[in-house]
C-alpha positions as CSV (number, residue, x, y, z in Angstrom):
1,M,-12.5,30.7,39.7
2,S,-14.1,27.5,39.6
3,S,-14.1,27.7,36.0
4,N,-10.3,28.0,35.7
5,V,-9.6,25.4,38.2
6,T,-12.1,23.0,35.8
7,L,-10.1,23.8,32.5
8,R,-6.6,22.7,34.6
9,I,-8.4,19.5,35.4
10,K,-9.3,18.9,31.9
11,V,-5.7,19.5,30.7
12,S,-4.4,17.9,33.3
13,I,-6.6,14.7,32.3
14,G,-5.5,15.3,28.5
15,K,-2.0,15.3,29.2
16,L,-2.0,12.1,31.3
17,T,-4.1,10.2,28.6
18,L,-1.3,11.2,25.9
19,K,1.1,9.7,28.5
20,L,-0.6,6.8,29.4
21,F,-1.3,5.9,25.7
22,K,1.7,7.1,24.2
23,I,-0.4,9.4,21.9
24,P,1.6,12.3,20.5
25,A,0.1,15.7,21.1
26,L,-1.6,17.5,18.4
27,T,0.8,19.6,16.5
28,P,0.8,21.0,12.7
29,Y,3.3,18.5,11.5
30,G,3.0,15.9,13.8
31,L,2.1,12.1,13.8
32,S,-1.1,12.6,15.3
33,S,-2.4,15.7,12.8
34,A,-0.9,12.9,9.8
35,L,-3.2,10.4,11.5
36,L,-6.0,12.6,11.7
37,L,-5.8,13.5,7.7
38,A,-5.7,10.1,7.3
39,F,-8.8,8.9,8.8
40,A,-10.4,12.2,6.9
41,S,-9.0,10.5,3.9
42,R,-11.1,7.4,4.7
43,L,-14.2,9.3,5.4
44,F,-13.9,10.7,1.9
45,I,-13.4,7.5,0.3
46,V,-16.3,5.9,1.9
47,L,-18.4,9.3,1.2
48,V,-17.5,9.3,-2.7
49,A,-18.2,5.6,-3.0
50,V,-21.5,5.7,-1.9
51,L,-22.5,8.4,-3.8
52,G,-20.8,7.3,-7.2
53,S,-22.7,3.9,-6.6
54,Y,-25.8,5.6,-6.1
55,F,-26.0,8.1,-9.0
56,L,-24.2,6.2,-11.6
57,P,-24.8,2.3,-12.5
58,I,-22.6,-0.6,-12.3
59,I,-21.7,-1.8,-16.2
60,N,-19.9,-4.8,-15.5
61,P,-22.0,-7.9,-16.3
62,N,-20.0,-10.4,-14.0
63,A,-19.9,-8.0,-11.0
64,W,-20.9,-10.0,-7.7
65,D,-22.2,-8.4,-4.4
66,S,-21.2,-9.9,-0.8
67,G,-24.4,-8.0,0.7
68,V,-22.9,-5.9,3.1
69,P,-24.3,-2.2,2.7
70,V,-21.4,0.1,2.1
71,L,-18.7,-2.2,3.0
72,N,-19.4,-4.6,-0.5
73,L,-18.1,-1.3,-2.1
74,F,-14.9,-2.3,-1.0
75,A,-15.0,-5.8,-2.0
76,R,-14.5,-5.7,-6.0
77,W,-12.5,-7.5,-8.3
78,D,-9.4,-9.6,-6.4
79,A,-11.3,-9.3,-3.1
80,G,-13.5,-12.5,-4.5
81,H,-10.2,-14.7,-4.6
82,Y,-8.9,-13.5,-1.4
83,F,-12.4,-14.7,0.0
84,R,-12.2,-18.0,-1.5
85,I,-8.5,-18.4,-0.2
86,A,-9.9,-17.4,3.4
87,E,-12.8,-20.0,3.1
88,H,-11.8,-22.9,0.8
89,G,-8.0,-22.7,0.6
90,Y,-6.2,-22.7,-2.9
91,D,-6.7,-24.1,-6.0
92,Q,-5.4,-23.7,-9.6
93,S,-7.3,-20.1,-9.8
94,T,-5.9,-18.7,-6.6
95,I,-2.6,-19.8,-6.7
96,G,-1.2,-16.3,-7.7
97,F,-2.2,-14.8,-4.5
98,F,-0.1,-14.9,-1.5
99,P,-1.2,-16.3,1.8
100,L,-0.6,-13.6,4.6
101,Y,-3.8,-11.4,3.7
102,P,-6.1,-14.6,3.0
103,M,-4.9,-15.8,6.2
104,L,-5.4,-12.9,8.8
105,L,-8.9,-12.5,6.8
106,R,-9.7,-16.3,7.8
107,L,-8.5,-15.4,11.4
108,L,-10.2,-12.2,11.4
109,S,-13.8,-13.1,10.3
110,A,-13.8,-16.7,12.3
111,P,-15.8,-15.3,15.5
112,L,-18.2,-13.2,13.4
113,T,-19.5,-16.4,11.4
114,P,-21.6,-17.6,14.1
115,F,-23.7,-14.3,13.9
116,M,-23.7,-13.9,10.0
117,P,-23.2,-15.0,6.7
118,K,-19.6,-15.8,5.6
119,M,-19.5,-13.7,2.8
120,W,-20.6,-10.7,5.5
121,A,-18.3,-11.6,8.0
122,L,-15.0,-11.9,5.4
123,N,-16.2,-8.8,3.6
124,I,-16.4,-6.8,7.4
125,A,-13.0,-8.5,8.4
126,G,-11.6,-7.7,5.2
127,F,-12.2,-3.8,5.5
128,V,-11.0,-3.4,9.1
129,L,-8.2,-5.5,8.3
130,S,-7.4,-3.3,5.1
131,N,-8.0,0.1,7.0
132,F,-5.8,-1.0,10.2
133,F,-2.8,-1.5,8.2
134,F,-3.5,1.6,6.5
135,F,-2.9,3.5,9.6
136,I,-0.3,1.3,10.8
137,A,1.7,2.2,7.7
138,I,0.8,5.8,8.0
139,V,3.0,5.5,11.3
140,G,5.7,3.8,9.5
141,L,5.8,6.2,7.1
142,Y,6.3,9.2,9.2
143,R,8.6,7.7,11.5
144,L,10.9,6.4,8.8
145,T,10.6,9.5,6.8
146,Y,11.7,11.6,10.0
147,S,14.5,9.3,10.2
148,V,16.0,9.4,6.7
149,F,15.6,13.1,6.5
150,G,15.2,14.6,10.0
151,N,12.2,17.0,8.9
152,S,8.5,16.8,10.2
153,K,7.1,18.9,7.4
154,I,8.3,16.2,4.7
155,A,7.0,13.6,7.5
156,F,3.7,14.8,7.5
157,G,3.6,15.7,3.7
158,S,4.6,12.0,2.7
159,C,1.7,10.8,5.0
160,L,-0.7,13.4,3.6
161,F,0.0,12.3,0.1
162,L,-0.1,8.5,0.7
163,S,-3.5,9.2,2.1
164,F,-4.8,10.8,-0.8
165,F,-3.0,9.0,-3.7
166,P,-4.8,8.6,-6.8
167,T,-5.3,4.8,-6.2
168,S,-5.4,5.0,-2.4
169,V,-9.0,3.7,-2.1
170,F,-6.9,0.2,-2.1
171,F,-5.7,0.9,1.2
172,S,-9.3,0.3,2.1
173,A,-10.3,-2.4,-0.1
174,V,-10.1,-6.3,0.6
175,Y,-6.8,-6.2,-1.1
176,A,-3.5,-7.1,0.6
177,E,-1.7,-3.3,-0.3
178,S,-2.1,-1.8,2.6
179,L,-0.8,-5.2,4.6
180,T,2.1,-5.1,2.1
181,I,3.0,-1.5,2.6
182,A,2.6,-1.3,6.3
183,L,5.1,-4.4,6.5
184,T,7.8,-3.1,4.5
185,L,7.7,0.5,6.1
186,W,8.3,-1.0,9.3
187,A,10.8,-3.2,8.0
188,F,12.6,-0.4,6.9
189,L,12.2,1.6,9.9
190,M,13.5,-1.1,11.9
191,L,16.6,-1.1,9.6
192,E,17.2,2.3,10.4
193,K,16.9,1.8,14.1
194,N,19.2,-1.1,13.7
195,K,17.2,-3.6,14.6
196,K,17.8,-5.7,11.8
197,I,16.6,-9.1,13.1
198,I,13.0,-7.9,13.5
199,G,13.1,-5.7,10.2
200,S,14.0,-8.9,8.3
201,L,11.1,-10.8,9.6
202,L,8.9,-8.1,8.9
203,A,10.3,-8.2,5.3
204,F,9.9,-11.8,4.9
205,L,6.2,-11.4,6.2
206,A,5.7,-8.7,3.3
207,G,7.1,-11.1,0.8
208,L,4.4,-13.4,2.2
209,S,1.6,-10.6,1.6
210,R,2.0,-10.0,-2.4
211,P,4.2,-11.3,-5.1
212,I,6.5,-8.1,-5.2
213,G,6.8,-8.0,-1.1
214,F,10.1,-9.8,-1.7
215,I,11.7,-7.1,-2.7
216,A,11.7,-5.6,0.7
217,F,15.0,-7.5,1.2
218,I,16.7,-4.7,-0.9
219,P,17.8,-2.1,1.5
220,F,19.1,-5.1,3.8
221,F,21.4,-6.3,0.7
222,I,22.7,-2.7,0.4
223,D,23.0,-2.3,4.0
224,A,24.9,-5.5,4.6
225,I,27.3,-4.6,1.4
226,K,28.0,-0.7,3.2
227,R,29.0,-2.7,6.6
228,R,30.6,-5.6,4.9
229,S,28.5,-7.6,7.2
230,L,27.8,-11.1,6.5
231,S,25.3,-10.9,9.4
232,T,22.8,-8.8,7.5
233,A,23.7,-10.4,4.1
234,G,22.3,-13.4,5.8
235,L,19.1,-11.8,7.1
236,A,18.8,-10.2,3.5
237,I,18.5,-14.0,2.0
238,F,16.2,-14.9,4.6
239,S,13.8,-11.9,4.0
240,F,14.2,-12.8,0.0
241,S,13.3,-16.7,0.8
242,S,9.7,-15.9,1.6
243,I,8.7,-15.9,-2.2
244,I,10.9,-19.2,-2.4
245,A,8.9,-20.7,0.7
246,F,5.4,-19.8,-0.9
247,D,6.7,-21.2,-4.1
248,V,7.6,-24.6,-2.5
249,Y,4.2,-24.8,-0.5
250,R,2.3,-24.0,-4.2
251,Y,4.5,-26.8,-5.7
252,T,3.3,-29.4,-3.5
253,L,-0.4,-28.1,-3.7
254,V,-0.7,-27.9,-7.8
255,G,2.6,-29.0,-8.8
256,K,3.4,-25.8,-10.3
257,S,6.6,-23.1,-9.5
258,V,5.2,-19.9,-10.1
259,V,8.3,-18.2,-9.6
260,M,10.0,-20.3,-12.5
261,S,6.9,-19.5,-15.0
262,T,7.4,-16.2,-13.8
263,L,11.2,-16.1,-15.0
264,Q,10.2,-17.7,-18.5
265,A,7.4,-15.3,-18.9
266,I,9.8,-12.0,-18.2
267,F,12.2,-13.8,-20.5
268,K,9.8,-14.4,-23.1
269,I,8.4,-10.5,-22.7
270,I,12.2,-9.0,-23.1
271,N,12.7,-10.9,-26.1
272,T,9.0,-10.1,-27.7
273,K,7.7,-7.2,-25.7
274,P,10.3,-5.0,-24.2
275,L,8.7,-2.2,-21.9
276,L,5.1,-4.1,-22.0
277,V,3.9,-1.3,-19.5
278,F,4.4,1.5,-22.6
279,T,2.7,-1.0,-25.2
280,D,-1.1,-0.5,-24.6
281,L,-0.9,3.4,-24.1
282,F,-3.0,4.5,-26.7
283,V,-5.4,1.5,-26.7
284,Q,-9.4,1.9,-26.0
285,P,-9.0,5.4,-26.0
286,R,-13.0,6.2,-24.7
287,F,-11.9,5.1,-21.4
288,N,-8.8,3.2,-20.6
289,F,-6.5,6.2,-22.4
290,A,-7.9,8.8,-19.4
291,L,-6.6,6.3,-17.1
292,N,-3.4,5.9,-18.9
293,I,-2.6,9.6,-18.8
294,V,-2.9,9.2,-15.0
295,S,-0.2,6.7,-15.4
296,V,2.0,8.6,-17.5
297,M,2.0,11.5,-14.7
298,I,2.5,9.3,-11.9
299,F,5.3,7.7,-14.1
300,F,7.1,10.8,-14.5
301,L,6.5,11.4,-10.9
302,I,8.6,8.4,-10.0
303,I,11.2,9.4,-12.2
304,I,11.5,12.9,-10.6
305,S,11.4,11.0,-7.0
306,F,14.7,9.0,-8.0
307,A,16.1,12.1,-9.2
308,Y,15.2,14.0,-5.9
309,M,16.6,11.2,-4.0
310,I,19.7,10.9,-5.7
311,L,20.3,14.7,-5.2
312,A,19.4,14.6,-1.6
313,N,21.7,11.6,-1.2
314,K,19.7,10.1,1.2
315,G,18.1,6.7,1.8
316,I,19.8,5.0,-0.9
317,G,18.6,1.6,-0.2
318,Y,15.0,2.9,-0.3
319,L,15.8,4.3,-3.7
320,A,17.2,1.1,-4.8
321,Y,13.8,-0.4,-3.6
322,S,11.8,1.8,-5.5
323,A,14.1,1.5,-8.6
324,A,13.3,-2.2,-8.6
325,L,9.6,-1.8,-8.0
326,L,9.6,0.2,-11.1
327,I,11.7,-2.1,-13.5
328,V,9.5,-5.0,-12.2
329,Y,6.4,-2.9,-13.4
330,V,7.5,-1.8,-16.4
331,F,8.3,-5.3,-17.6
332,L,5.3,-7.2,-16.2
333,S,2.6,-4.4,-16.0
334,T,0.4,-2.5,-18.1
335,F,-0.5,1.1,-17.8
336,Q,-3.9,0.5,-16.9
337,G,-3.1,-1.3,-13.7
338,F,0.2,0.8,-13.4
339,P,-1.5,3.5,-10.9
340,R,-2.4,0.8,-8.4
341,Y,1.2,-0.7,-8.7
342,S,2.6,2.5,-7.8
343,L,1.6,2.8,-4.6
344,M,4.2,0.8,-3.1
345,I,6.9,3.1,-4.5
346,I,7.7,5.1,-1.3
347,T,10.0,7.8,-2.9
348,S,7.1,9.5,-4.6
349,Y,5.8,10.2,-1.2
350,W,9.0,11.3,-0.4
351,L,8.9,14.0,-3.0
352,L,5.8,15.3,-2.8
353,G,6.5,15.6,1.0
354,Y,9.6,17.9,0.2
355,I,7.5,20.0,-2.3
356,W,4.7,20.3,0.4
357,S,7.7,21.3,3.1
358,K,8.9,23.9,0.7
359,S,5.8,25.6,-1.0
360,Q,2.2,24.6,0.6
361,N,0.8,26.6,-2.0
362,V,2.3,24.2,-4.8
363,G,1.6,21.7,-2.1
364,L,-2.2,22.5,-2.1
365,F,-2.3,22.3,-5.9
366,C,-0.7,18.7,-5.9
367,L,-3.1,17.4,-3.2
368,T,-6.2,18.9,-4.7
369,W,-4.8,17.0,-8.0
370,S,-4.0,13.7,-6.0
371,A,-7.6,13.9,-4.2
372,S,-9.6,14.7,-7.3
373,L,-7.9,11.6,-9.0
374,M,-8.4,9.6,-5.8
375,G,-12.3,10.6,-6.0
376,L,-12.5,9.5,-9.7
377,L,-10.7,6.3,-9.3
378,T,-12.9,5.1,-6.2
379,V,-16.0,5.4,-8.0
380,I,-14.4,3.7,-10.8
381,F,-13.5,0.7,-8.2
382,A,-16.6,0.6,-6.1
383,N,-18.7,0.6,-9.6
384,W,-16.7,-2.4,-10.8
385,Y,-15.6,-0.3,-13.7
386,E,-12.3,-1.9,-15.4
387,L,-9.8,-0.8,-12.9
388,P,-7.7,-4.3,-12.0
């Protein structure tokens, strides 16, 4: 009898806790389950990075080290630029990096600096910041997907593949990817909920986090056309204006307009090297060719996801957003960097989530493929191999 009473008390306390903190109960395809697997993906990435750094050599002679055990593995390549901006502000070498992430990095690291070296504080703050927004992105993707498709299995599967995407290491690295995708997904979610002012503000902030963040204005603009709403069009313009606002700021700092130079580069590329992303497909076959094969697979996944969205006739604004991203990447990126850039193309997760919902055997095969590549690319990133 006493054991039954104890069990009832524990169940009651558990239900009360879930209610007080608004945590959904753990269900097979619920948000809590998606968050749990997202957490597992972060543990997997840390484990793989540690093992890779232990057994494999660092081959980049220009590698630097923040000195923080384990977390230094997630402060590679562009992390150094974010550290520099957070500590010293902008200069000619860092004007290509947008301000929101280093600003948050500086704020979060400030309470730590009295107790440890500045580089340690920045590294710890960056790792915490990136992973925090990664989980915010998981919540946003789940709710946005459910709002668009009305299917918890697709929502769960989409979050699963976001967590285990081949280049998902960048969501834990000291990079702005997790911040940008979190702001973008929540901007779209607010649009779905008809909270357009909040959504446009989040889209504006997304535009201050990474160069391609401003493209989040597209669903707002399409919604304005559909509804013939001048107010929504105004909000779309406001969201778009973030890239202009930062460019004006950069011009006051260094006397150079990055937007104008980028537009000039685009016209030059279109005239001289159309579809730049394809031009290096077969170069440096010993190492880059393997990454290029991954890029080709992701590229075709994205194209198929566009077809899926058209056939499903859902989320046309988000399809247009993803298509715009792909066009930018095709003209301005290389295949080597394409796997990282493709993280923002959300239709890929929706297609994989749909596959998961229809056949878990096929879904598990896709997940195994994706998670295996994620492990490989995590080692490449942590060991300073060439993965920009």
